[in-house]
N, C-alpha and C positions, 0 to 999 in steps of 0.2 A: 667236538662241543657240546658244552653240556646244556641241559634243557631249559634253564635259567637266563643264560646268554641268550638262545634262541628266543624267548620271551621278552627279554629287554629289549631285542633289535626289532621286534615285531612291535612293541610298542612304541620305539622312537619312529619307525617309519609311519604307523597312523599318528601320533602325534604330528610329524612333518606334514602328511597329507592335509589333515586337520587345520593348522596354519596356513598352508598354503593354499587352501580353499576361502578359510576368511578372509585372506590377506586379497582374493580374488572377488571376492564379494564386496569388498569395501572399495575396491577401484573402480567395479560395476557401478557402485550405486553413486559412488561422487563424481562419475563422468557422466552418470544420466541424471541426476537429479540437479546438476549445478545450474540447467536452467531454470530450475524453480526458486531462483534467488531473486528477491523482490525486484518488481518491475515499478519504476519512478515516472512519472511524466510532471511537466510544468507547463501551466500556460501564462503568460503574460499579460495582464489586462493595463493600458497605459490609459491616465486620462487625457482628452483631449484640450483641456482647459490648462492644465499645469504640466503634464508631461511626466507627472507622478506614476509609479508603477507598482501594483501589487500582485503577486503571485497564489496561483491555484496551484498547488502541490498534490499530487498522489501516489500512493504508495500502497501496490497490492503485492500479498505474500502467500503462501501456503500452497499445499500441493495442491489443491484445486483452485487457488486463488480467492479464498473464501474469505482473507484477512483482508480489509481496508482500511486507509487510513489517508483522509484528505485533512490538509492545512491550507487556511489564507493568511498569507504573511508578506509583510514588506521585504524578506530577506528574499534573494533568490537560490539558496544555497539548496544544492543536491540532496546533502545529507541531513535528513529531520526527523525527528520525531513528534514536534511539536509542543510548544511551549505554552500552556494555557496563559501566562500574563502578557504574551505578546502575539497569540495566535488565534484566528478562529480555529478550533479542532473539531473535524466529525469523524467518529470511529465506527467499527461495523461494517457489515456485509452489504450495505447499502451505498450507492452512489447518491451524487443529487443532482440535480438539474440547475442552471442557471443562465442569468440572459444579462449583459453588458452594454448598457446603452447611456448617454448622456452622464456620464460619470458618475452612474449607480449600477451598482451589482445586486440582482436578485436574486436571491436562492431558495430555491424548493426542496425540501427535505423531510423524513420523516421526525427527526430528532434536529430541533435547533442547538447550536454550540452555544457555550457560554459566552458572552460579550467579552474579551478579553480587557484589562484595566488599561495596559501599554500599546495595545494598538492604534497609532497614529495615521490616519491617512485622509484627505480630504475627499478619496471616493465614499460614496455614501454604498454601507451594505444594509442590506434589508432580507431578514430573513423569515420565510413563510414555512411554519410547520403545518403540512397538511397529511390527513391519514393515507396508510399505503394506497388503498385503492385508486386516491385522487392523485398520486404519484404516479402509477402505473397507467392510468389514463393520461396524462400530462407528456408523459413518457412518449406512447406511442402517439399520440394527435397533434403534439405543441412542436412544429418543427422549428418554431424560434428558441426553442430552449436549448443548450448545450449540455450533454450528459460528463459527468465526471464522476 
């Protein structure tokens, strides 16, 4: 066997090993990080007067769950990105606090959402923009507020 044929076989073996290792790494990361797909939760708020429902939808994703989207919507659809015309949208890593009583939803957040032009509901939504320190204080001390 000539020297060039031996080199060629060695190169083929090395390339085969590299490809096998790369495939194994891809499979490992696919199986391991599949659990980092978005986590979606939906809270349903129902009017005692009319029976109307609105939905607080939350989506968290990212390697450490640092990306967060909260949407208040008339739709119960589980797949959502927030429509600024029909939904209240809160983006960022910060959650918000809320309380729902007497057909009024009170929201405490560090950044208010724009009021959507086509959001239709008999449920009153009141946004309270508060500084971060006050938000943390409420989160820790006010047990009447729910965290989303």
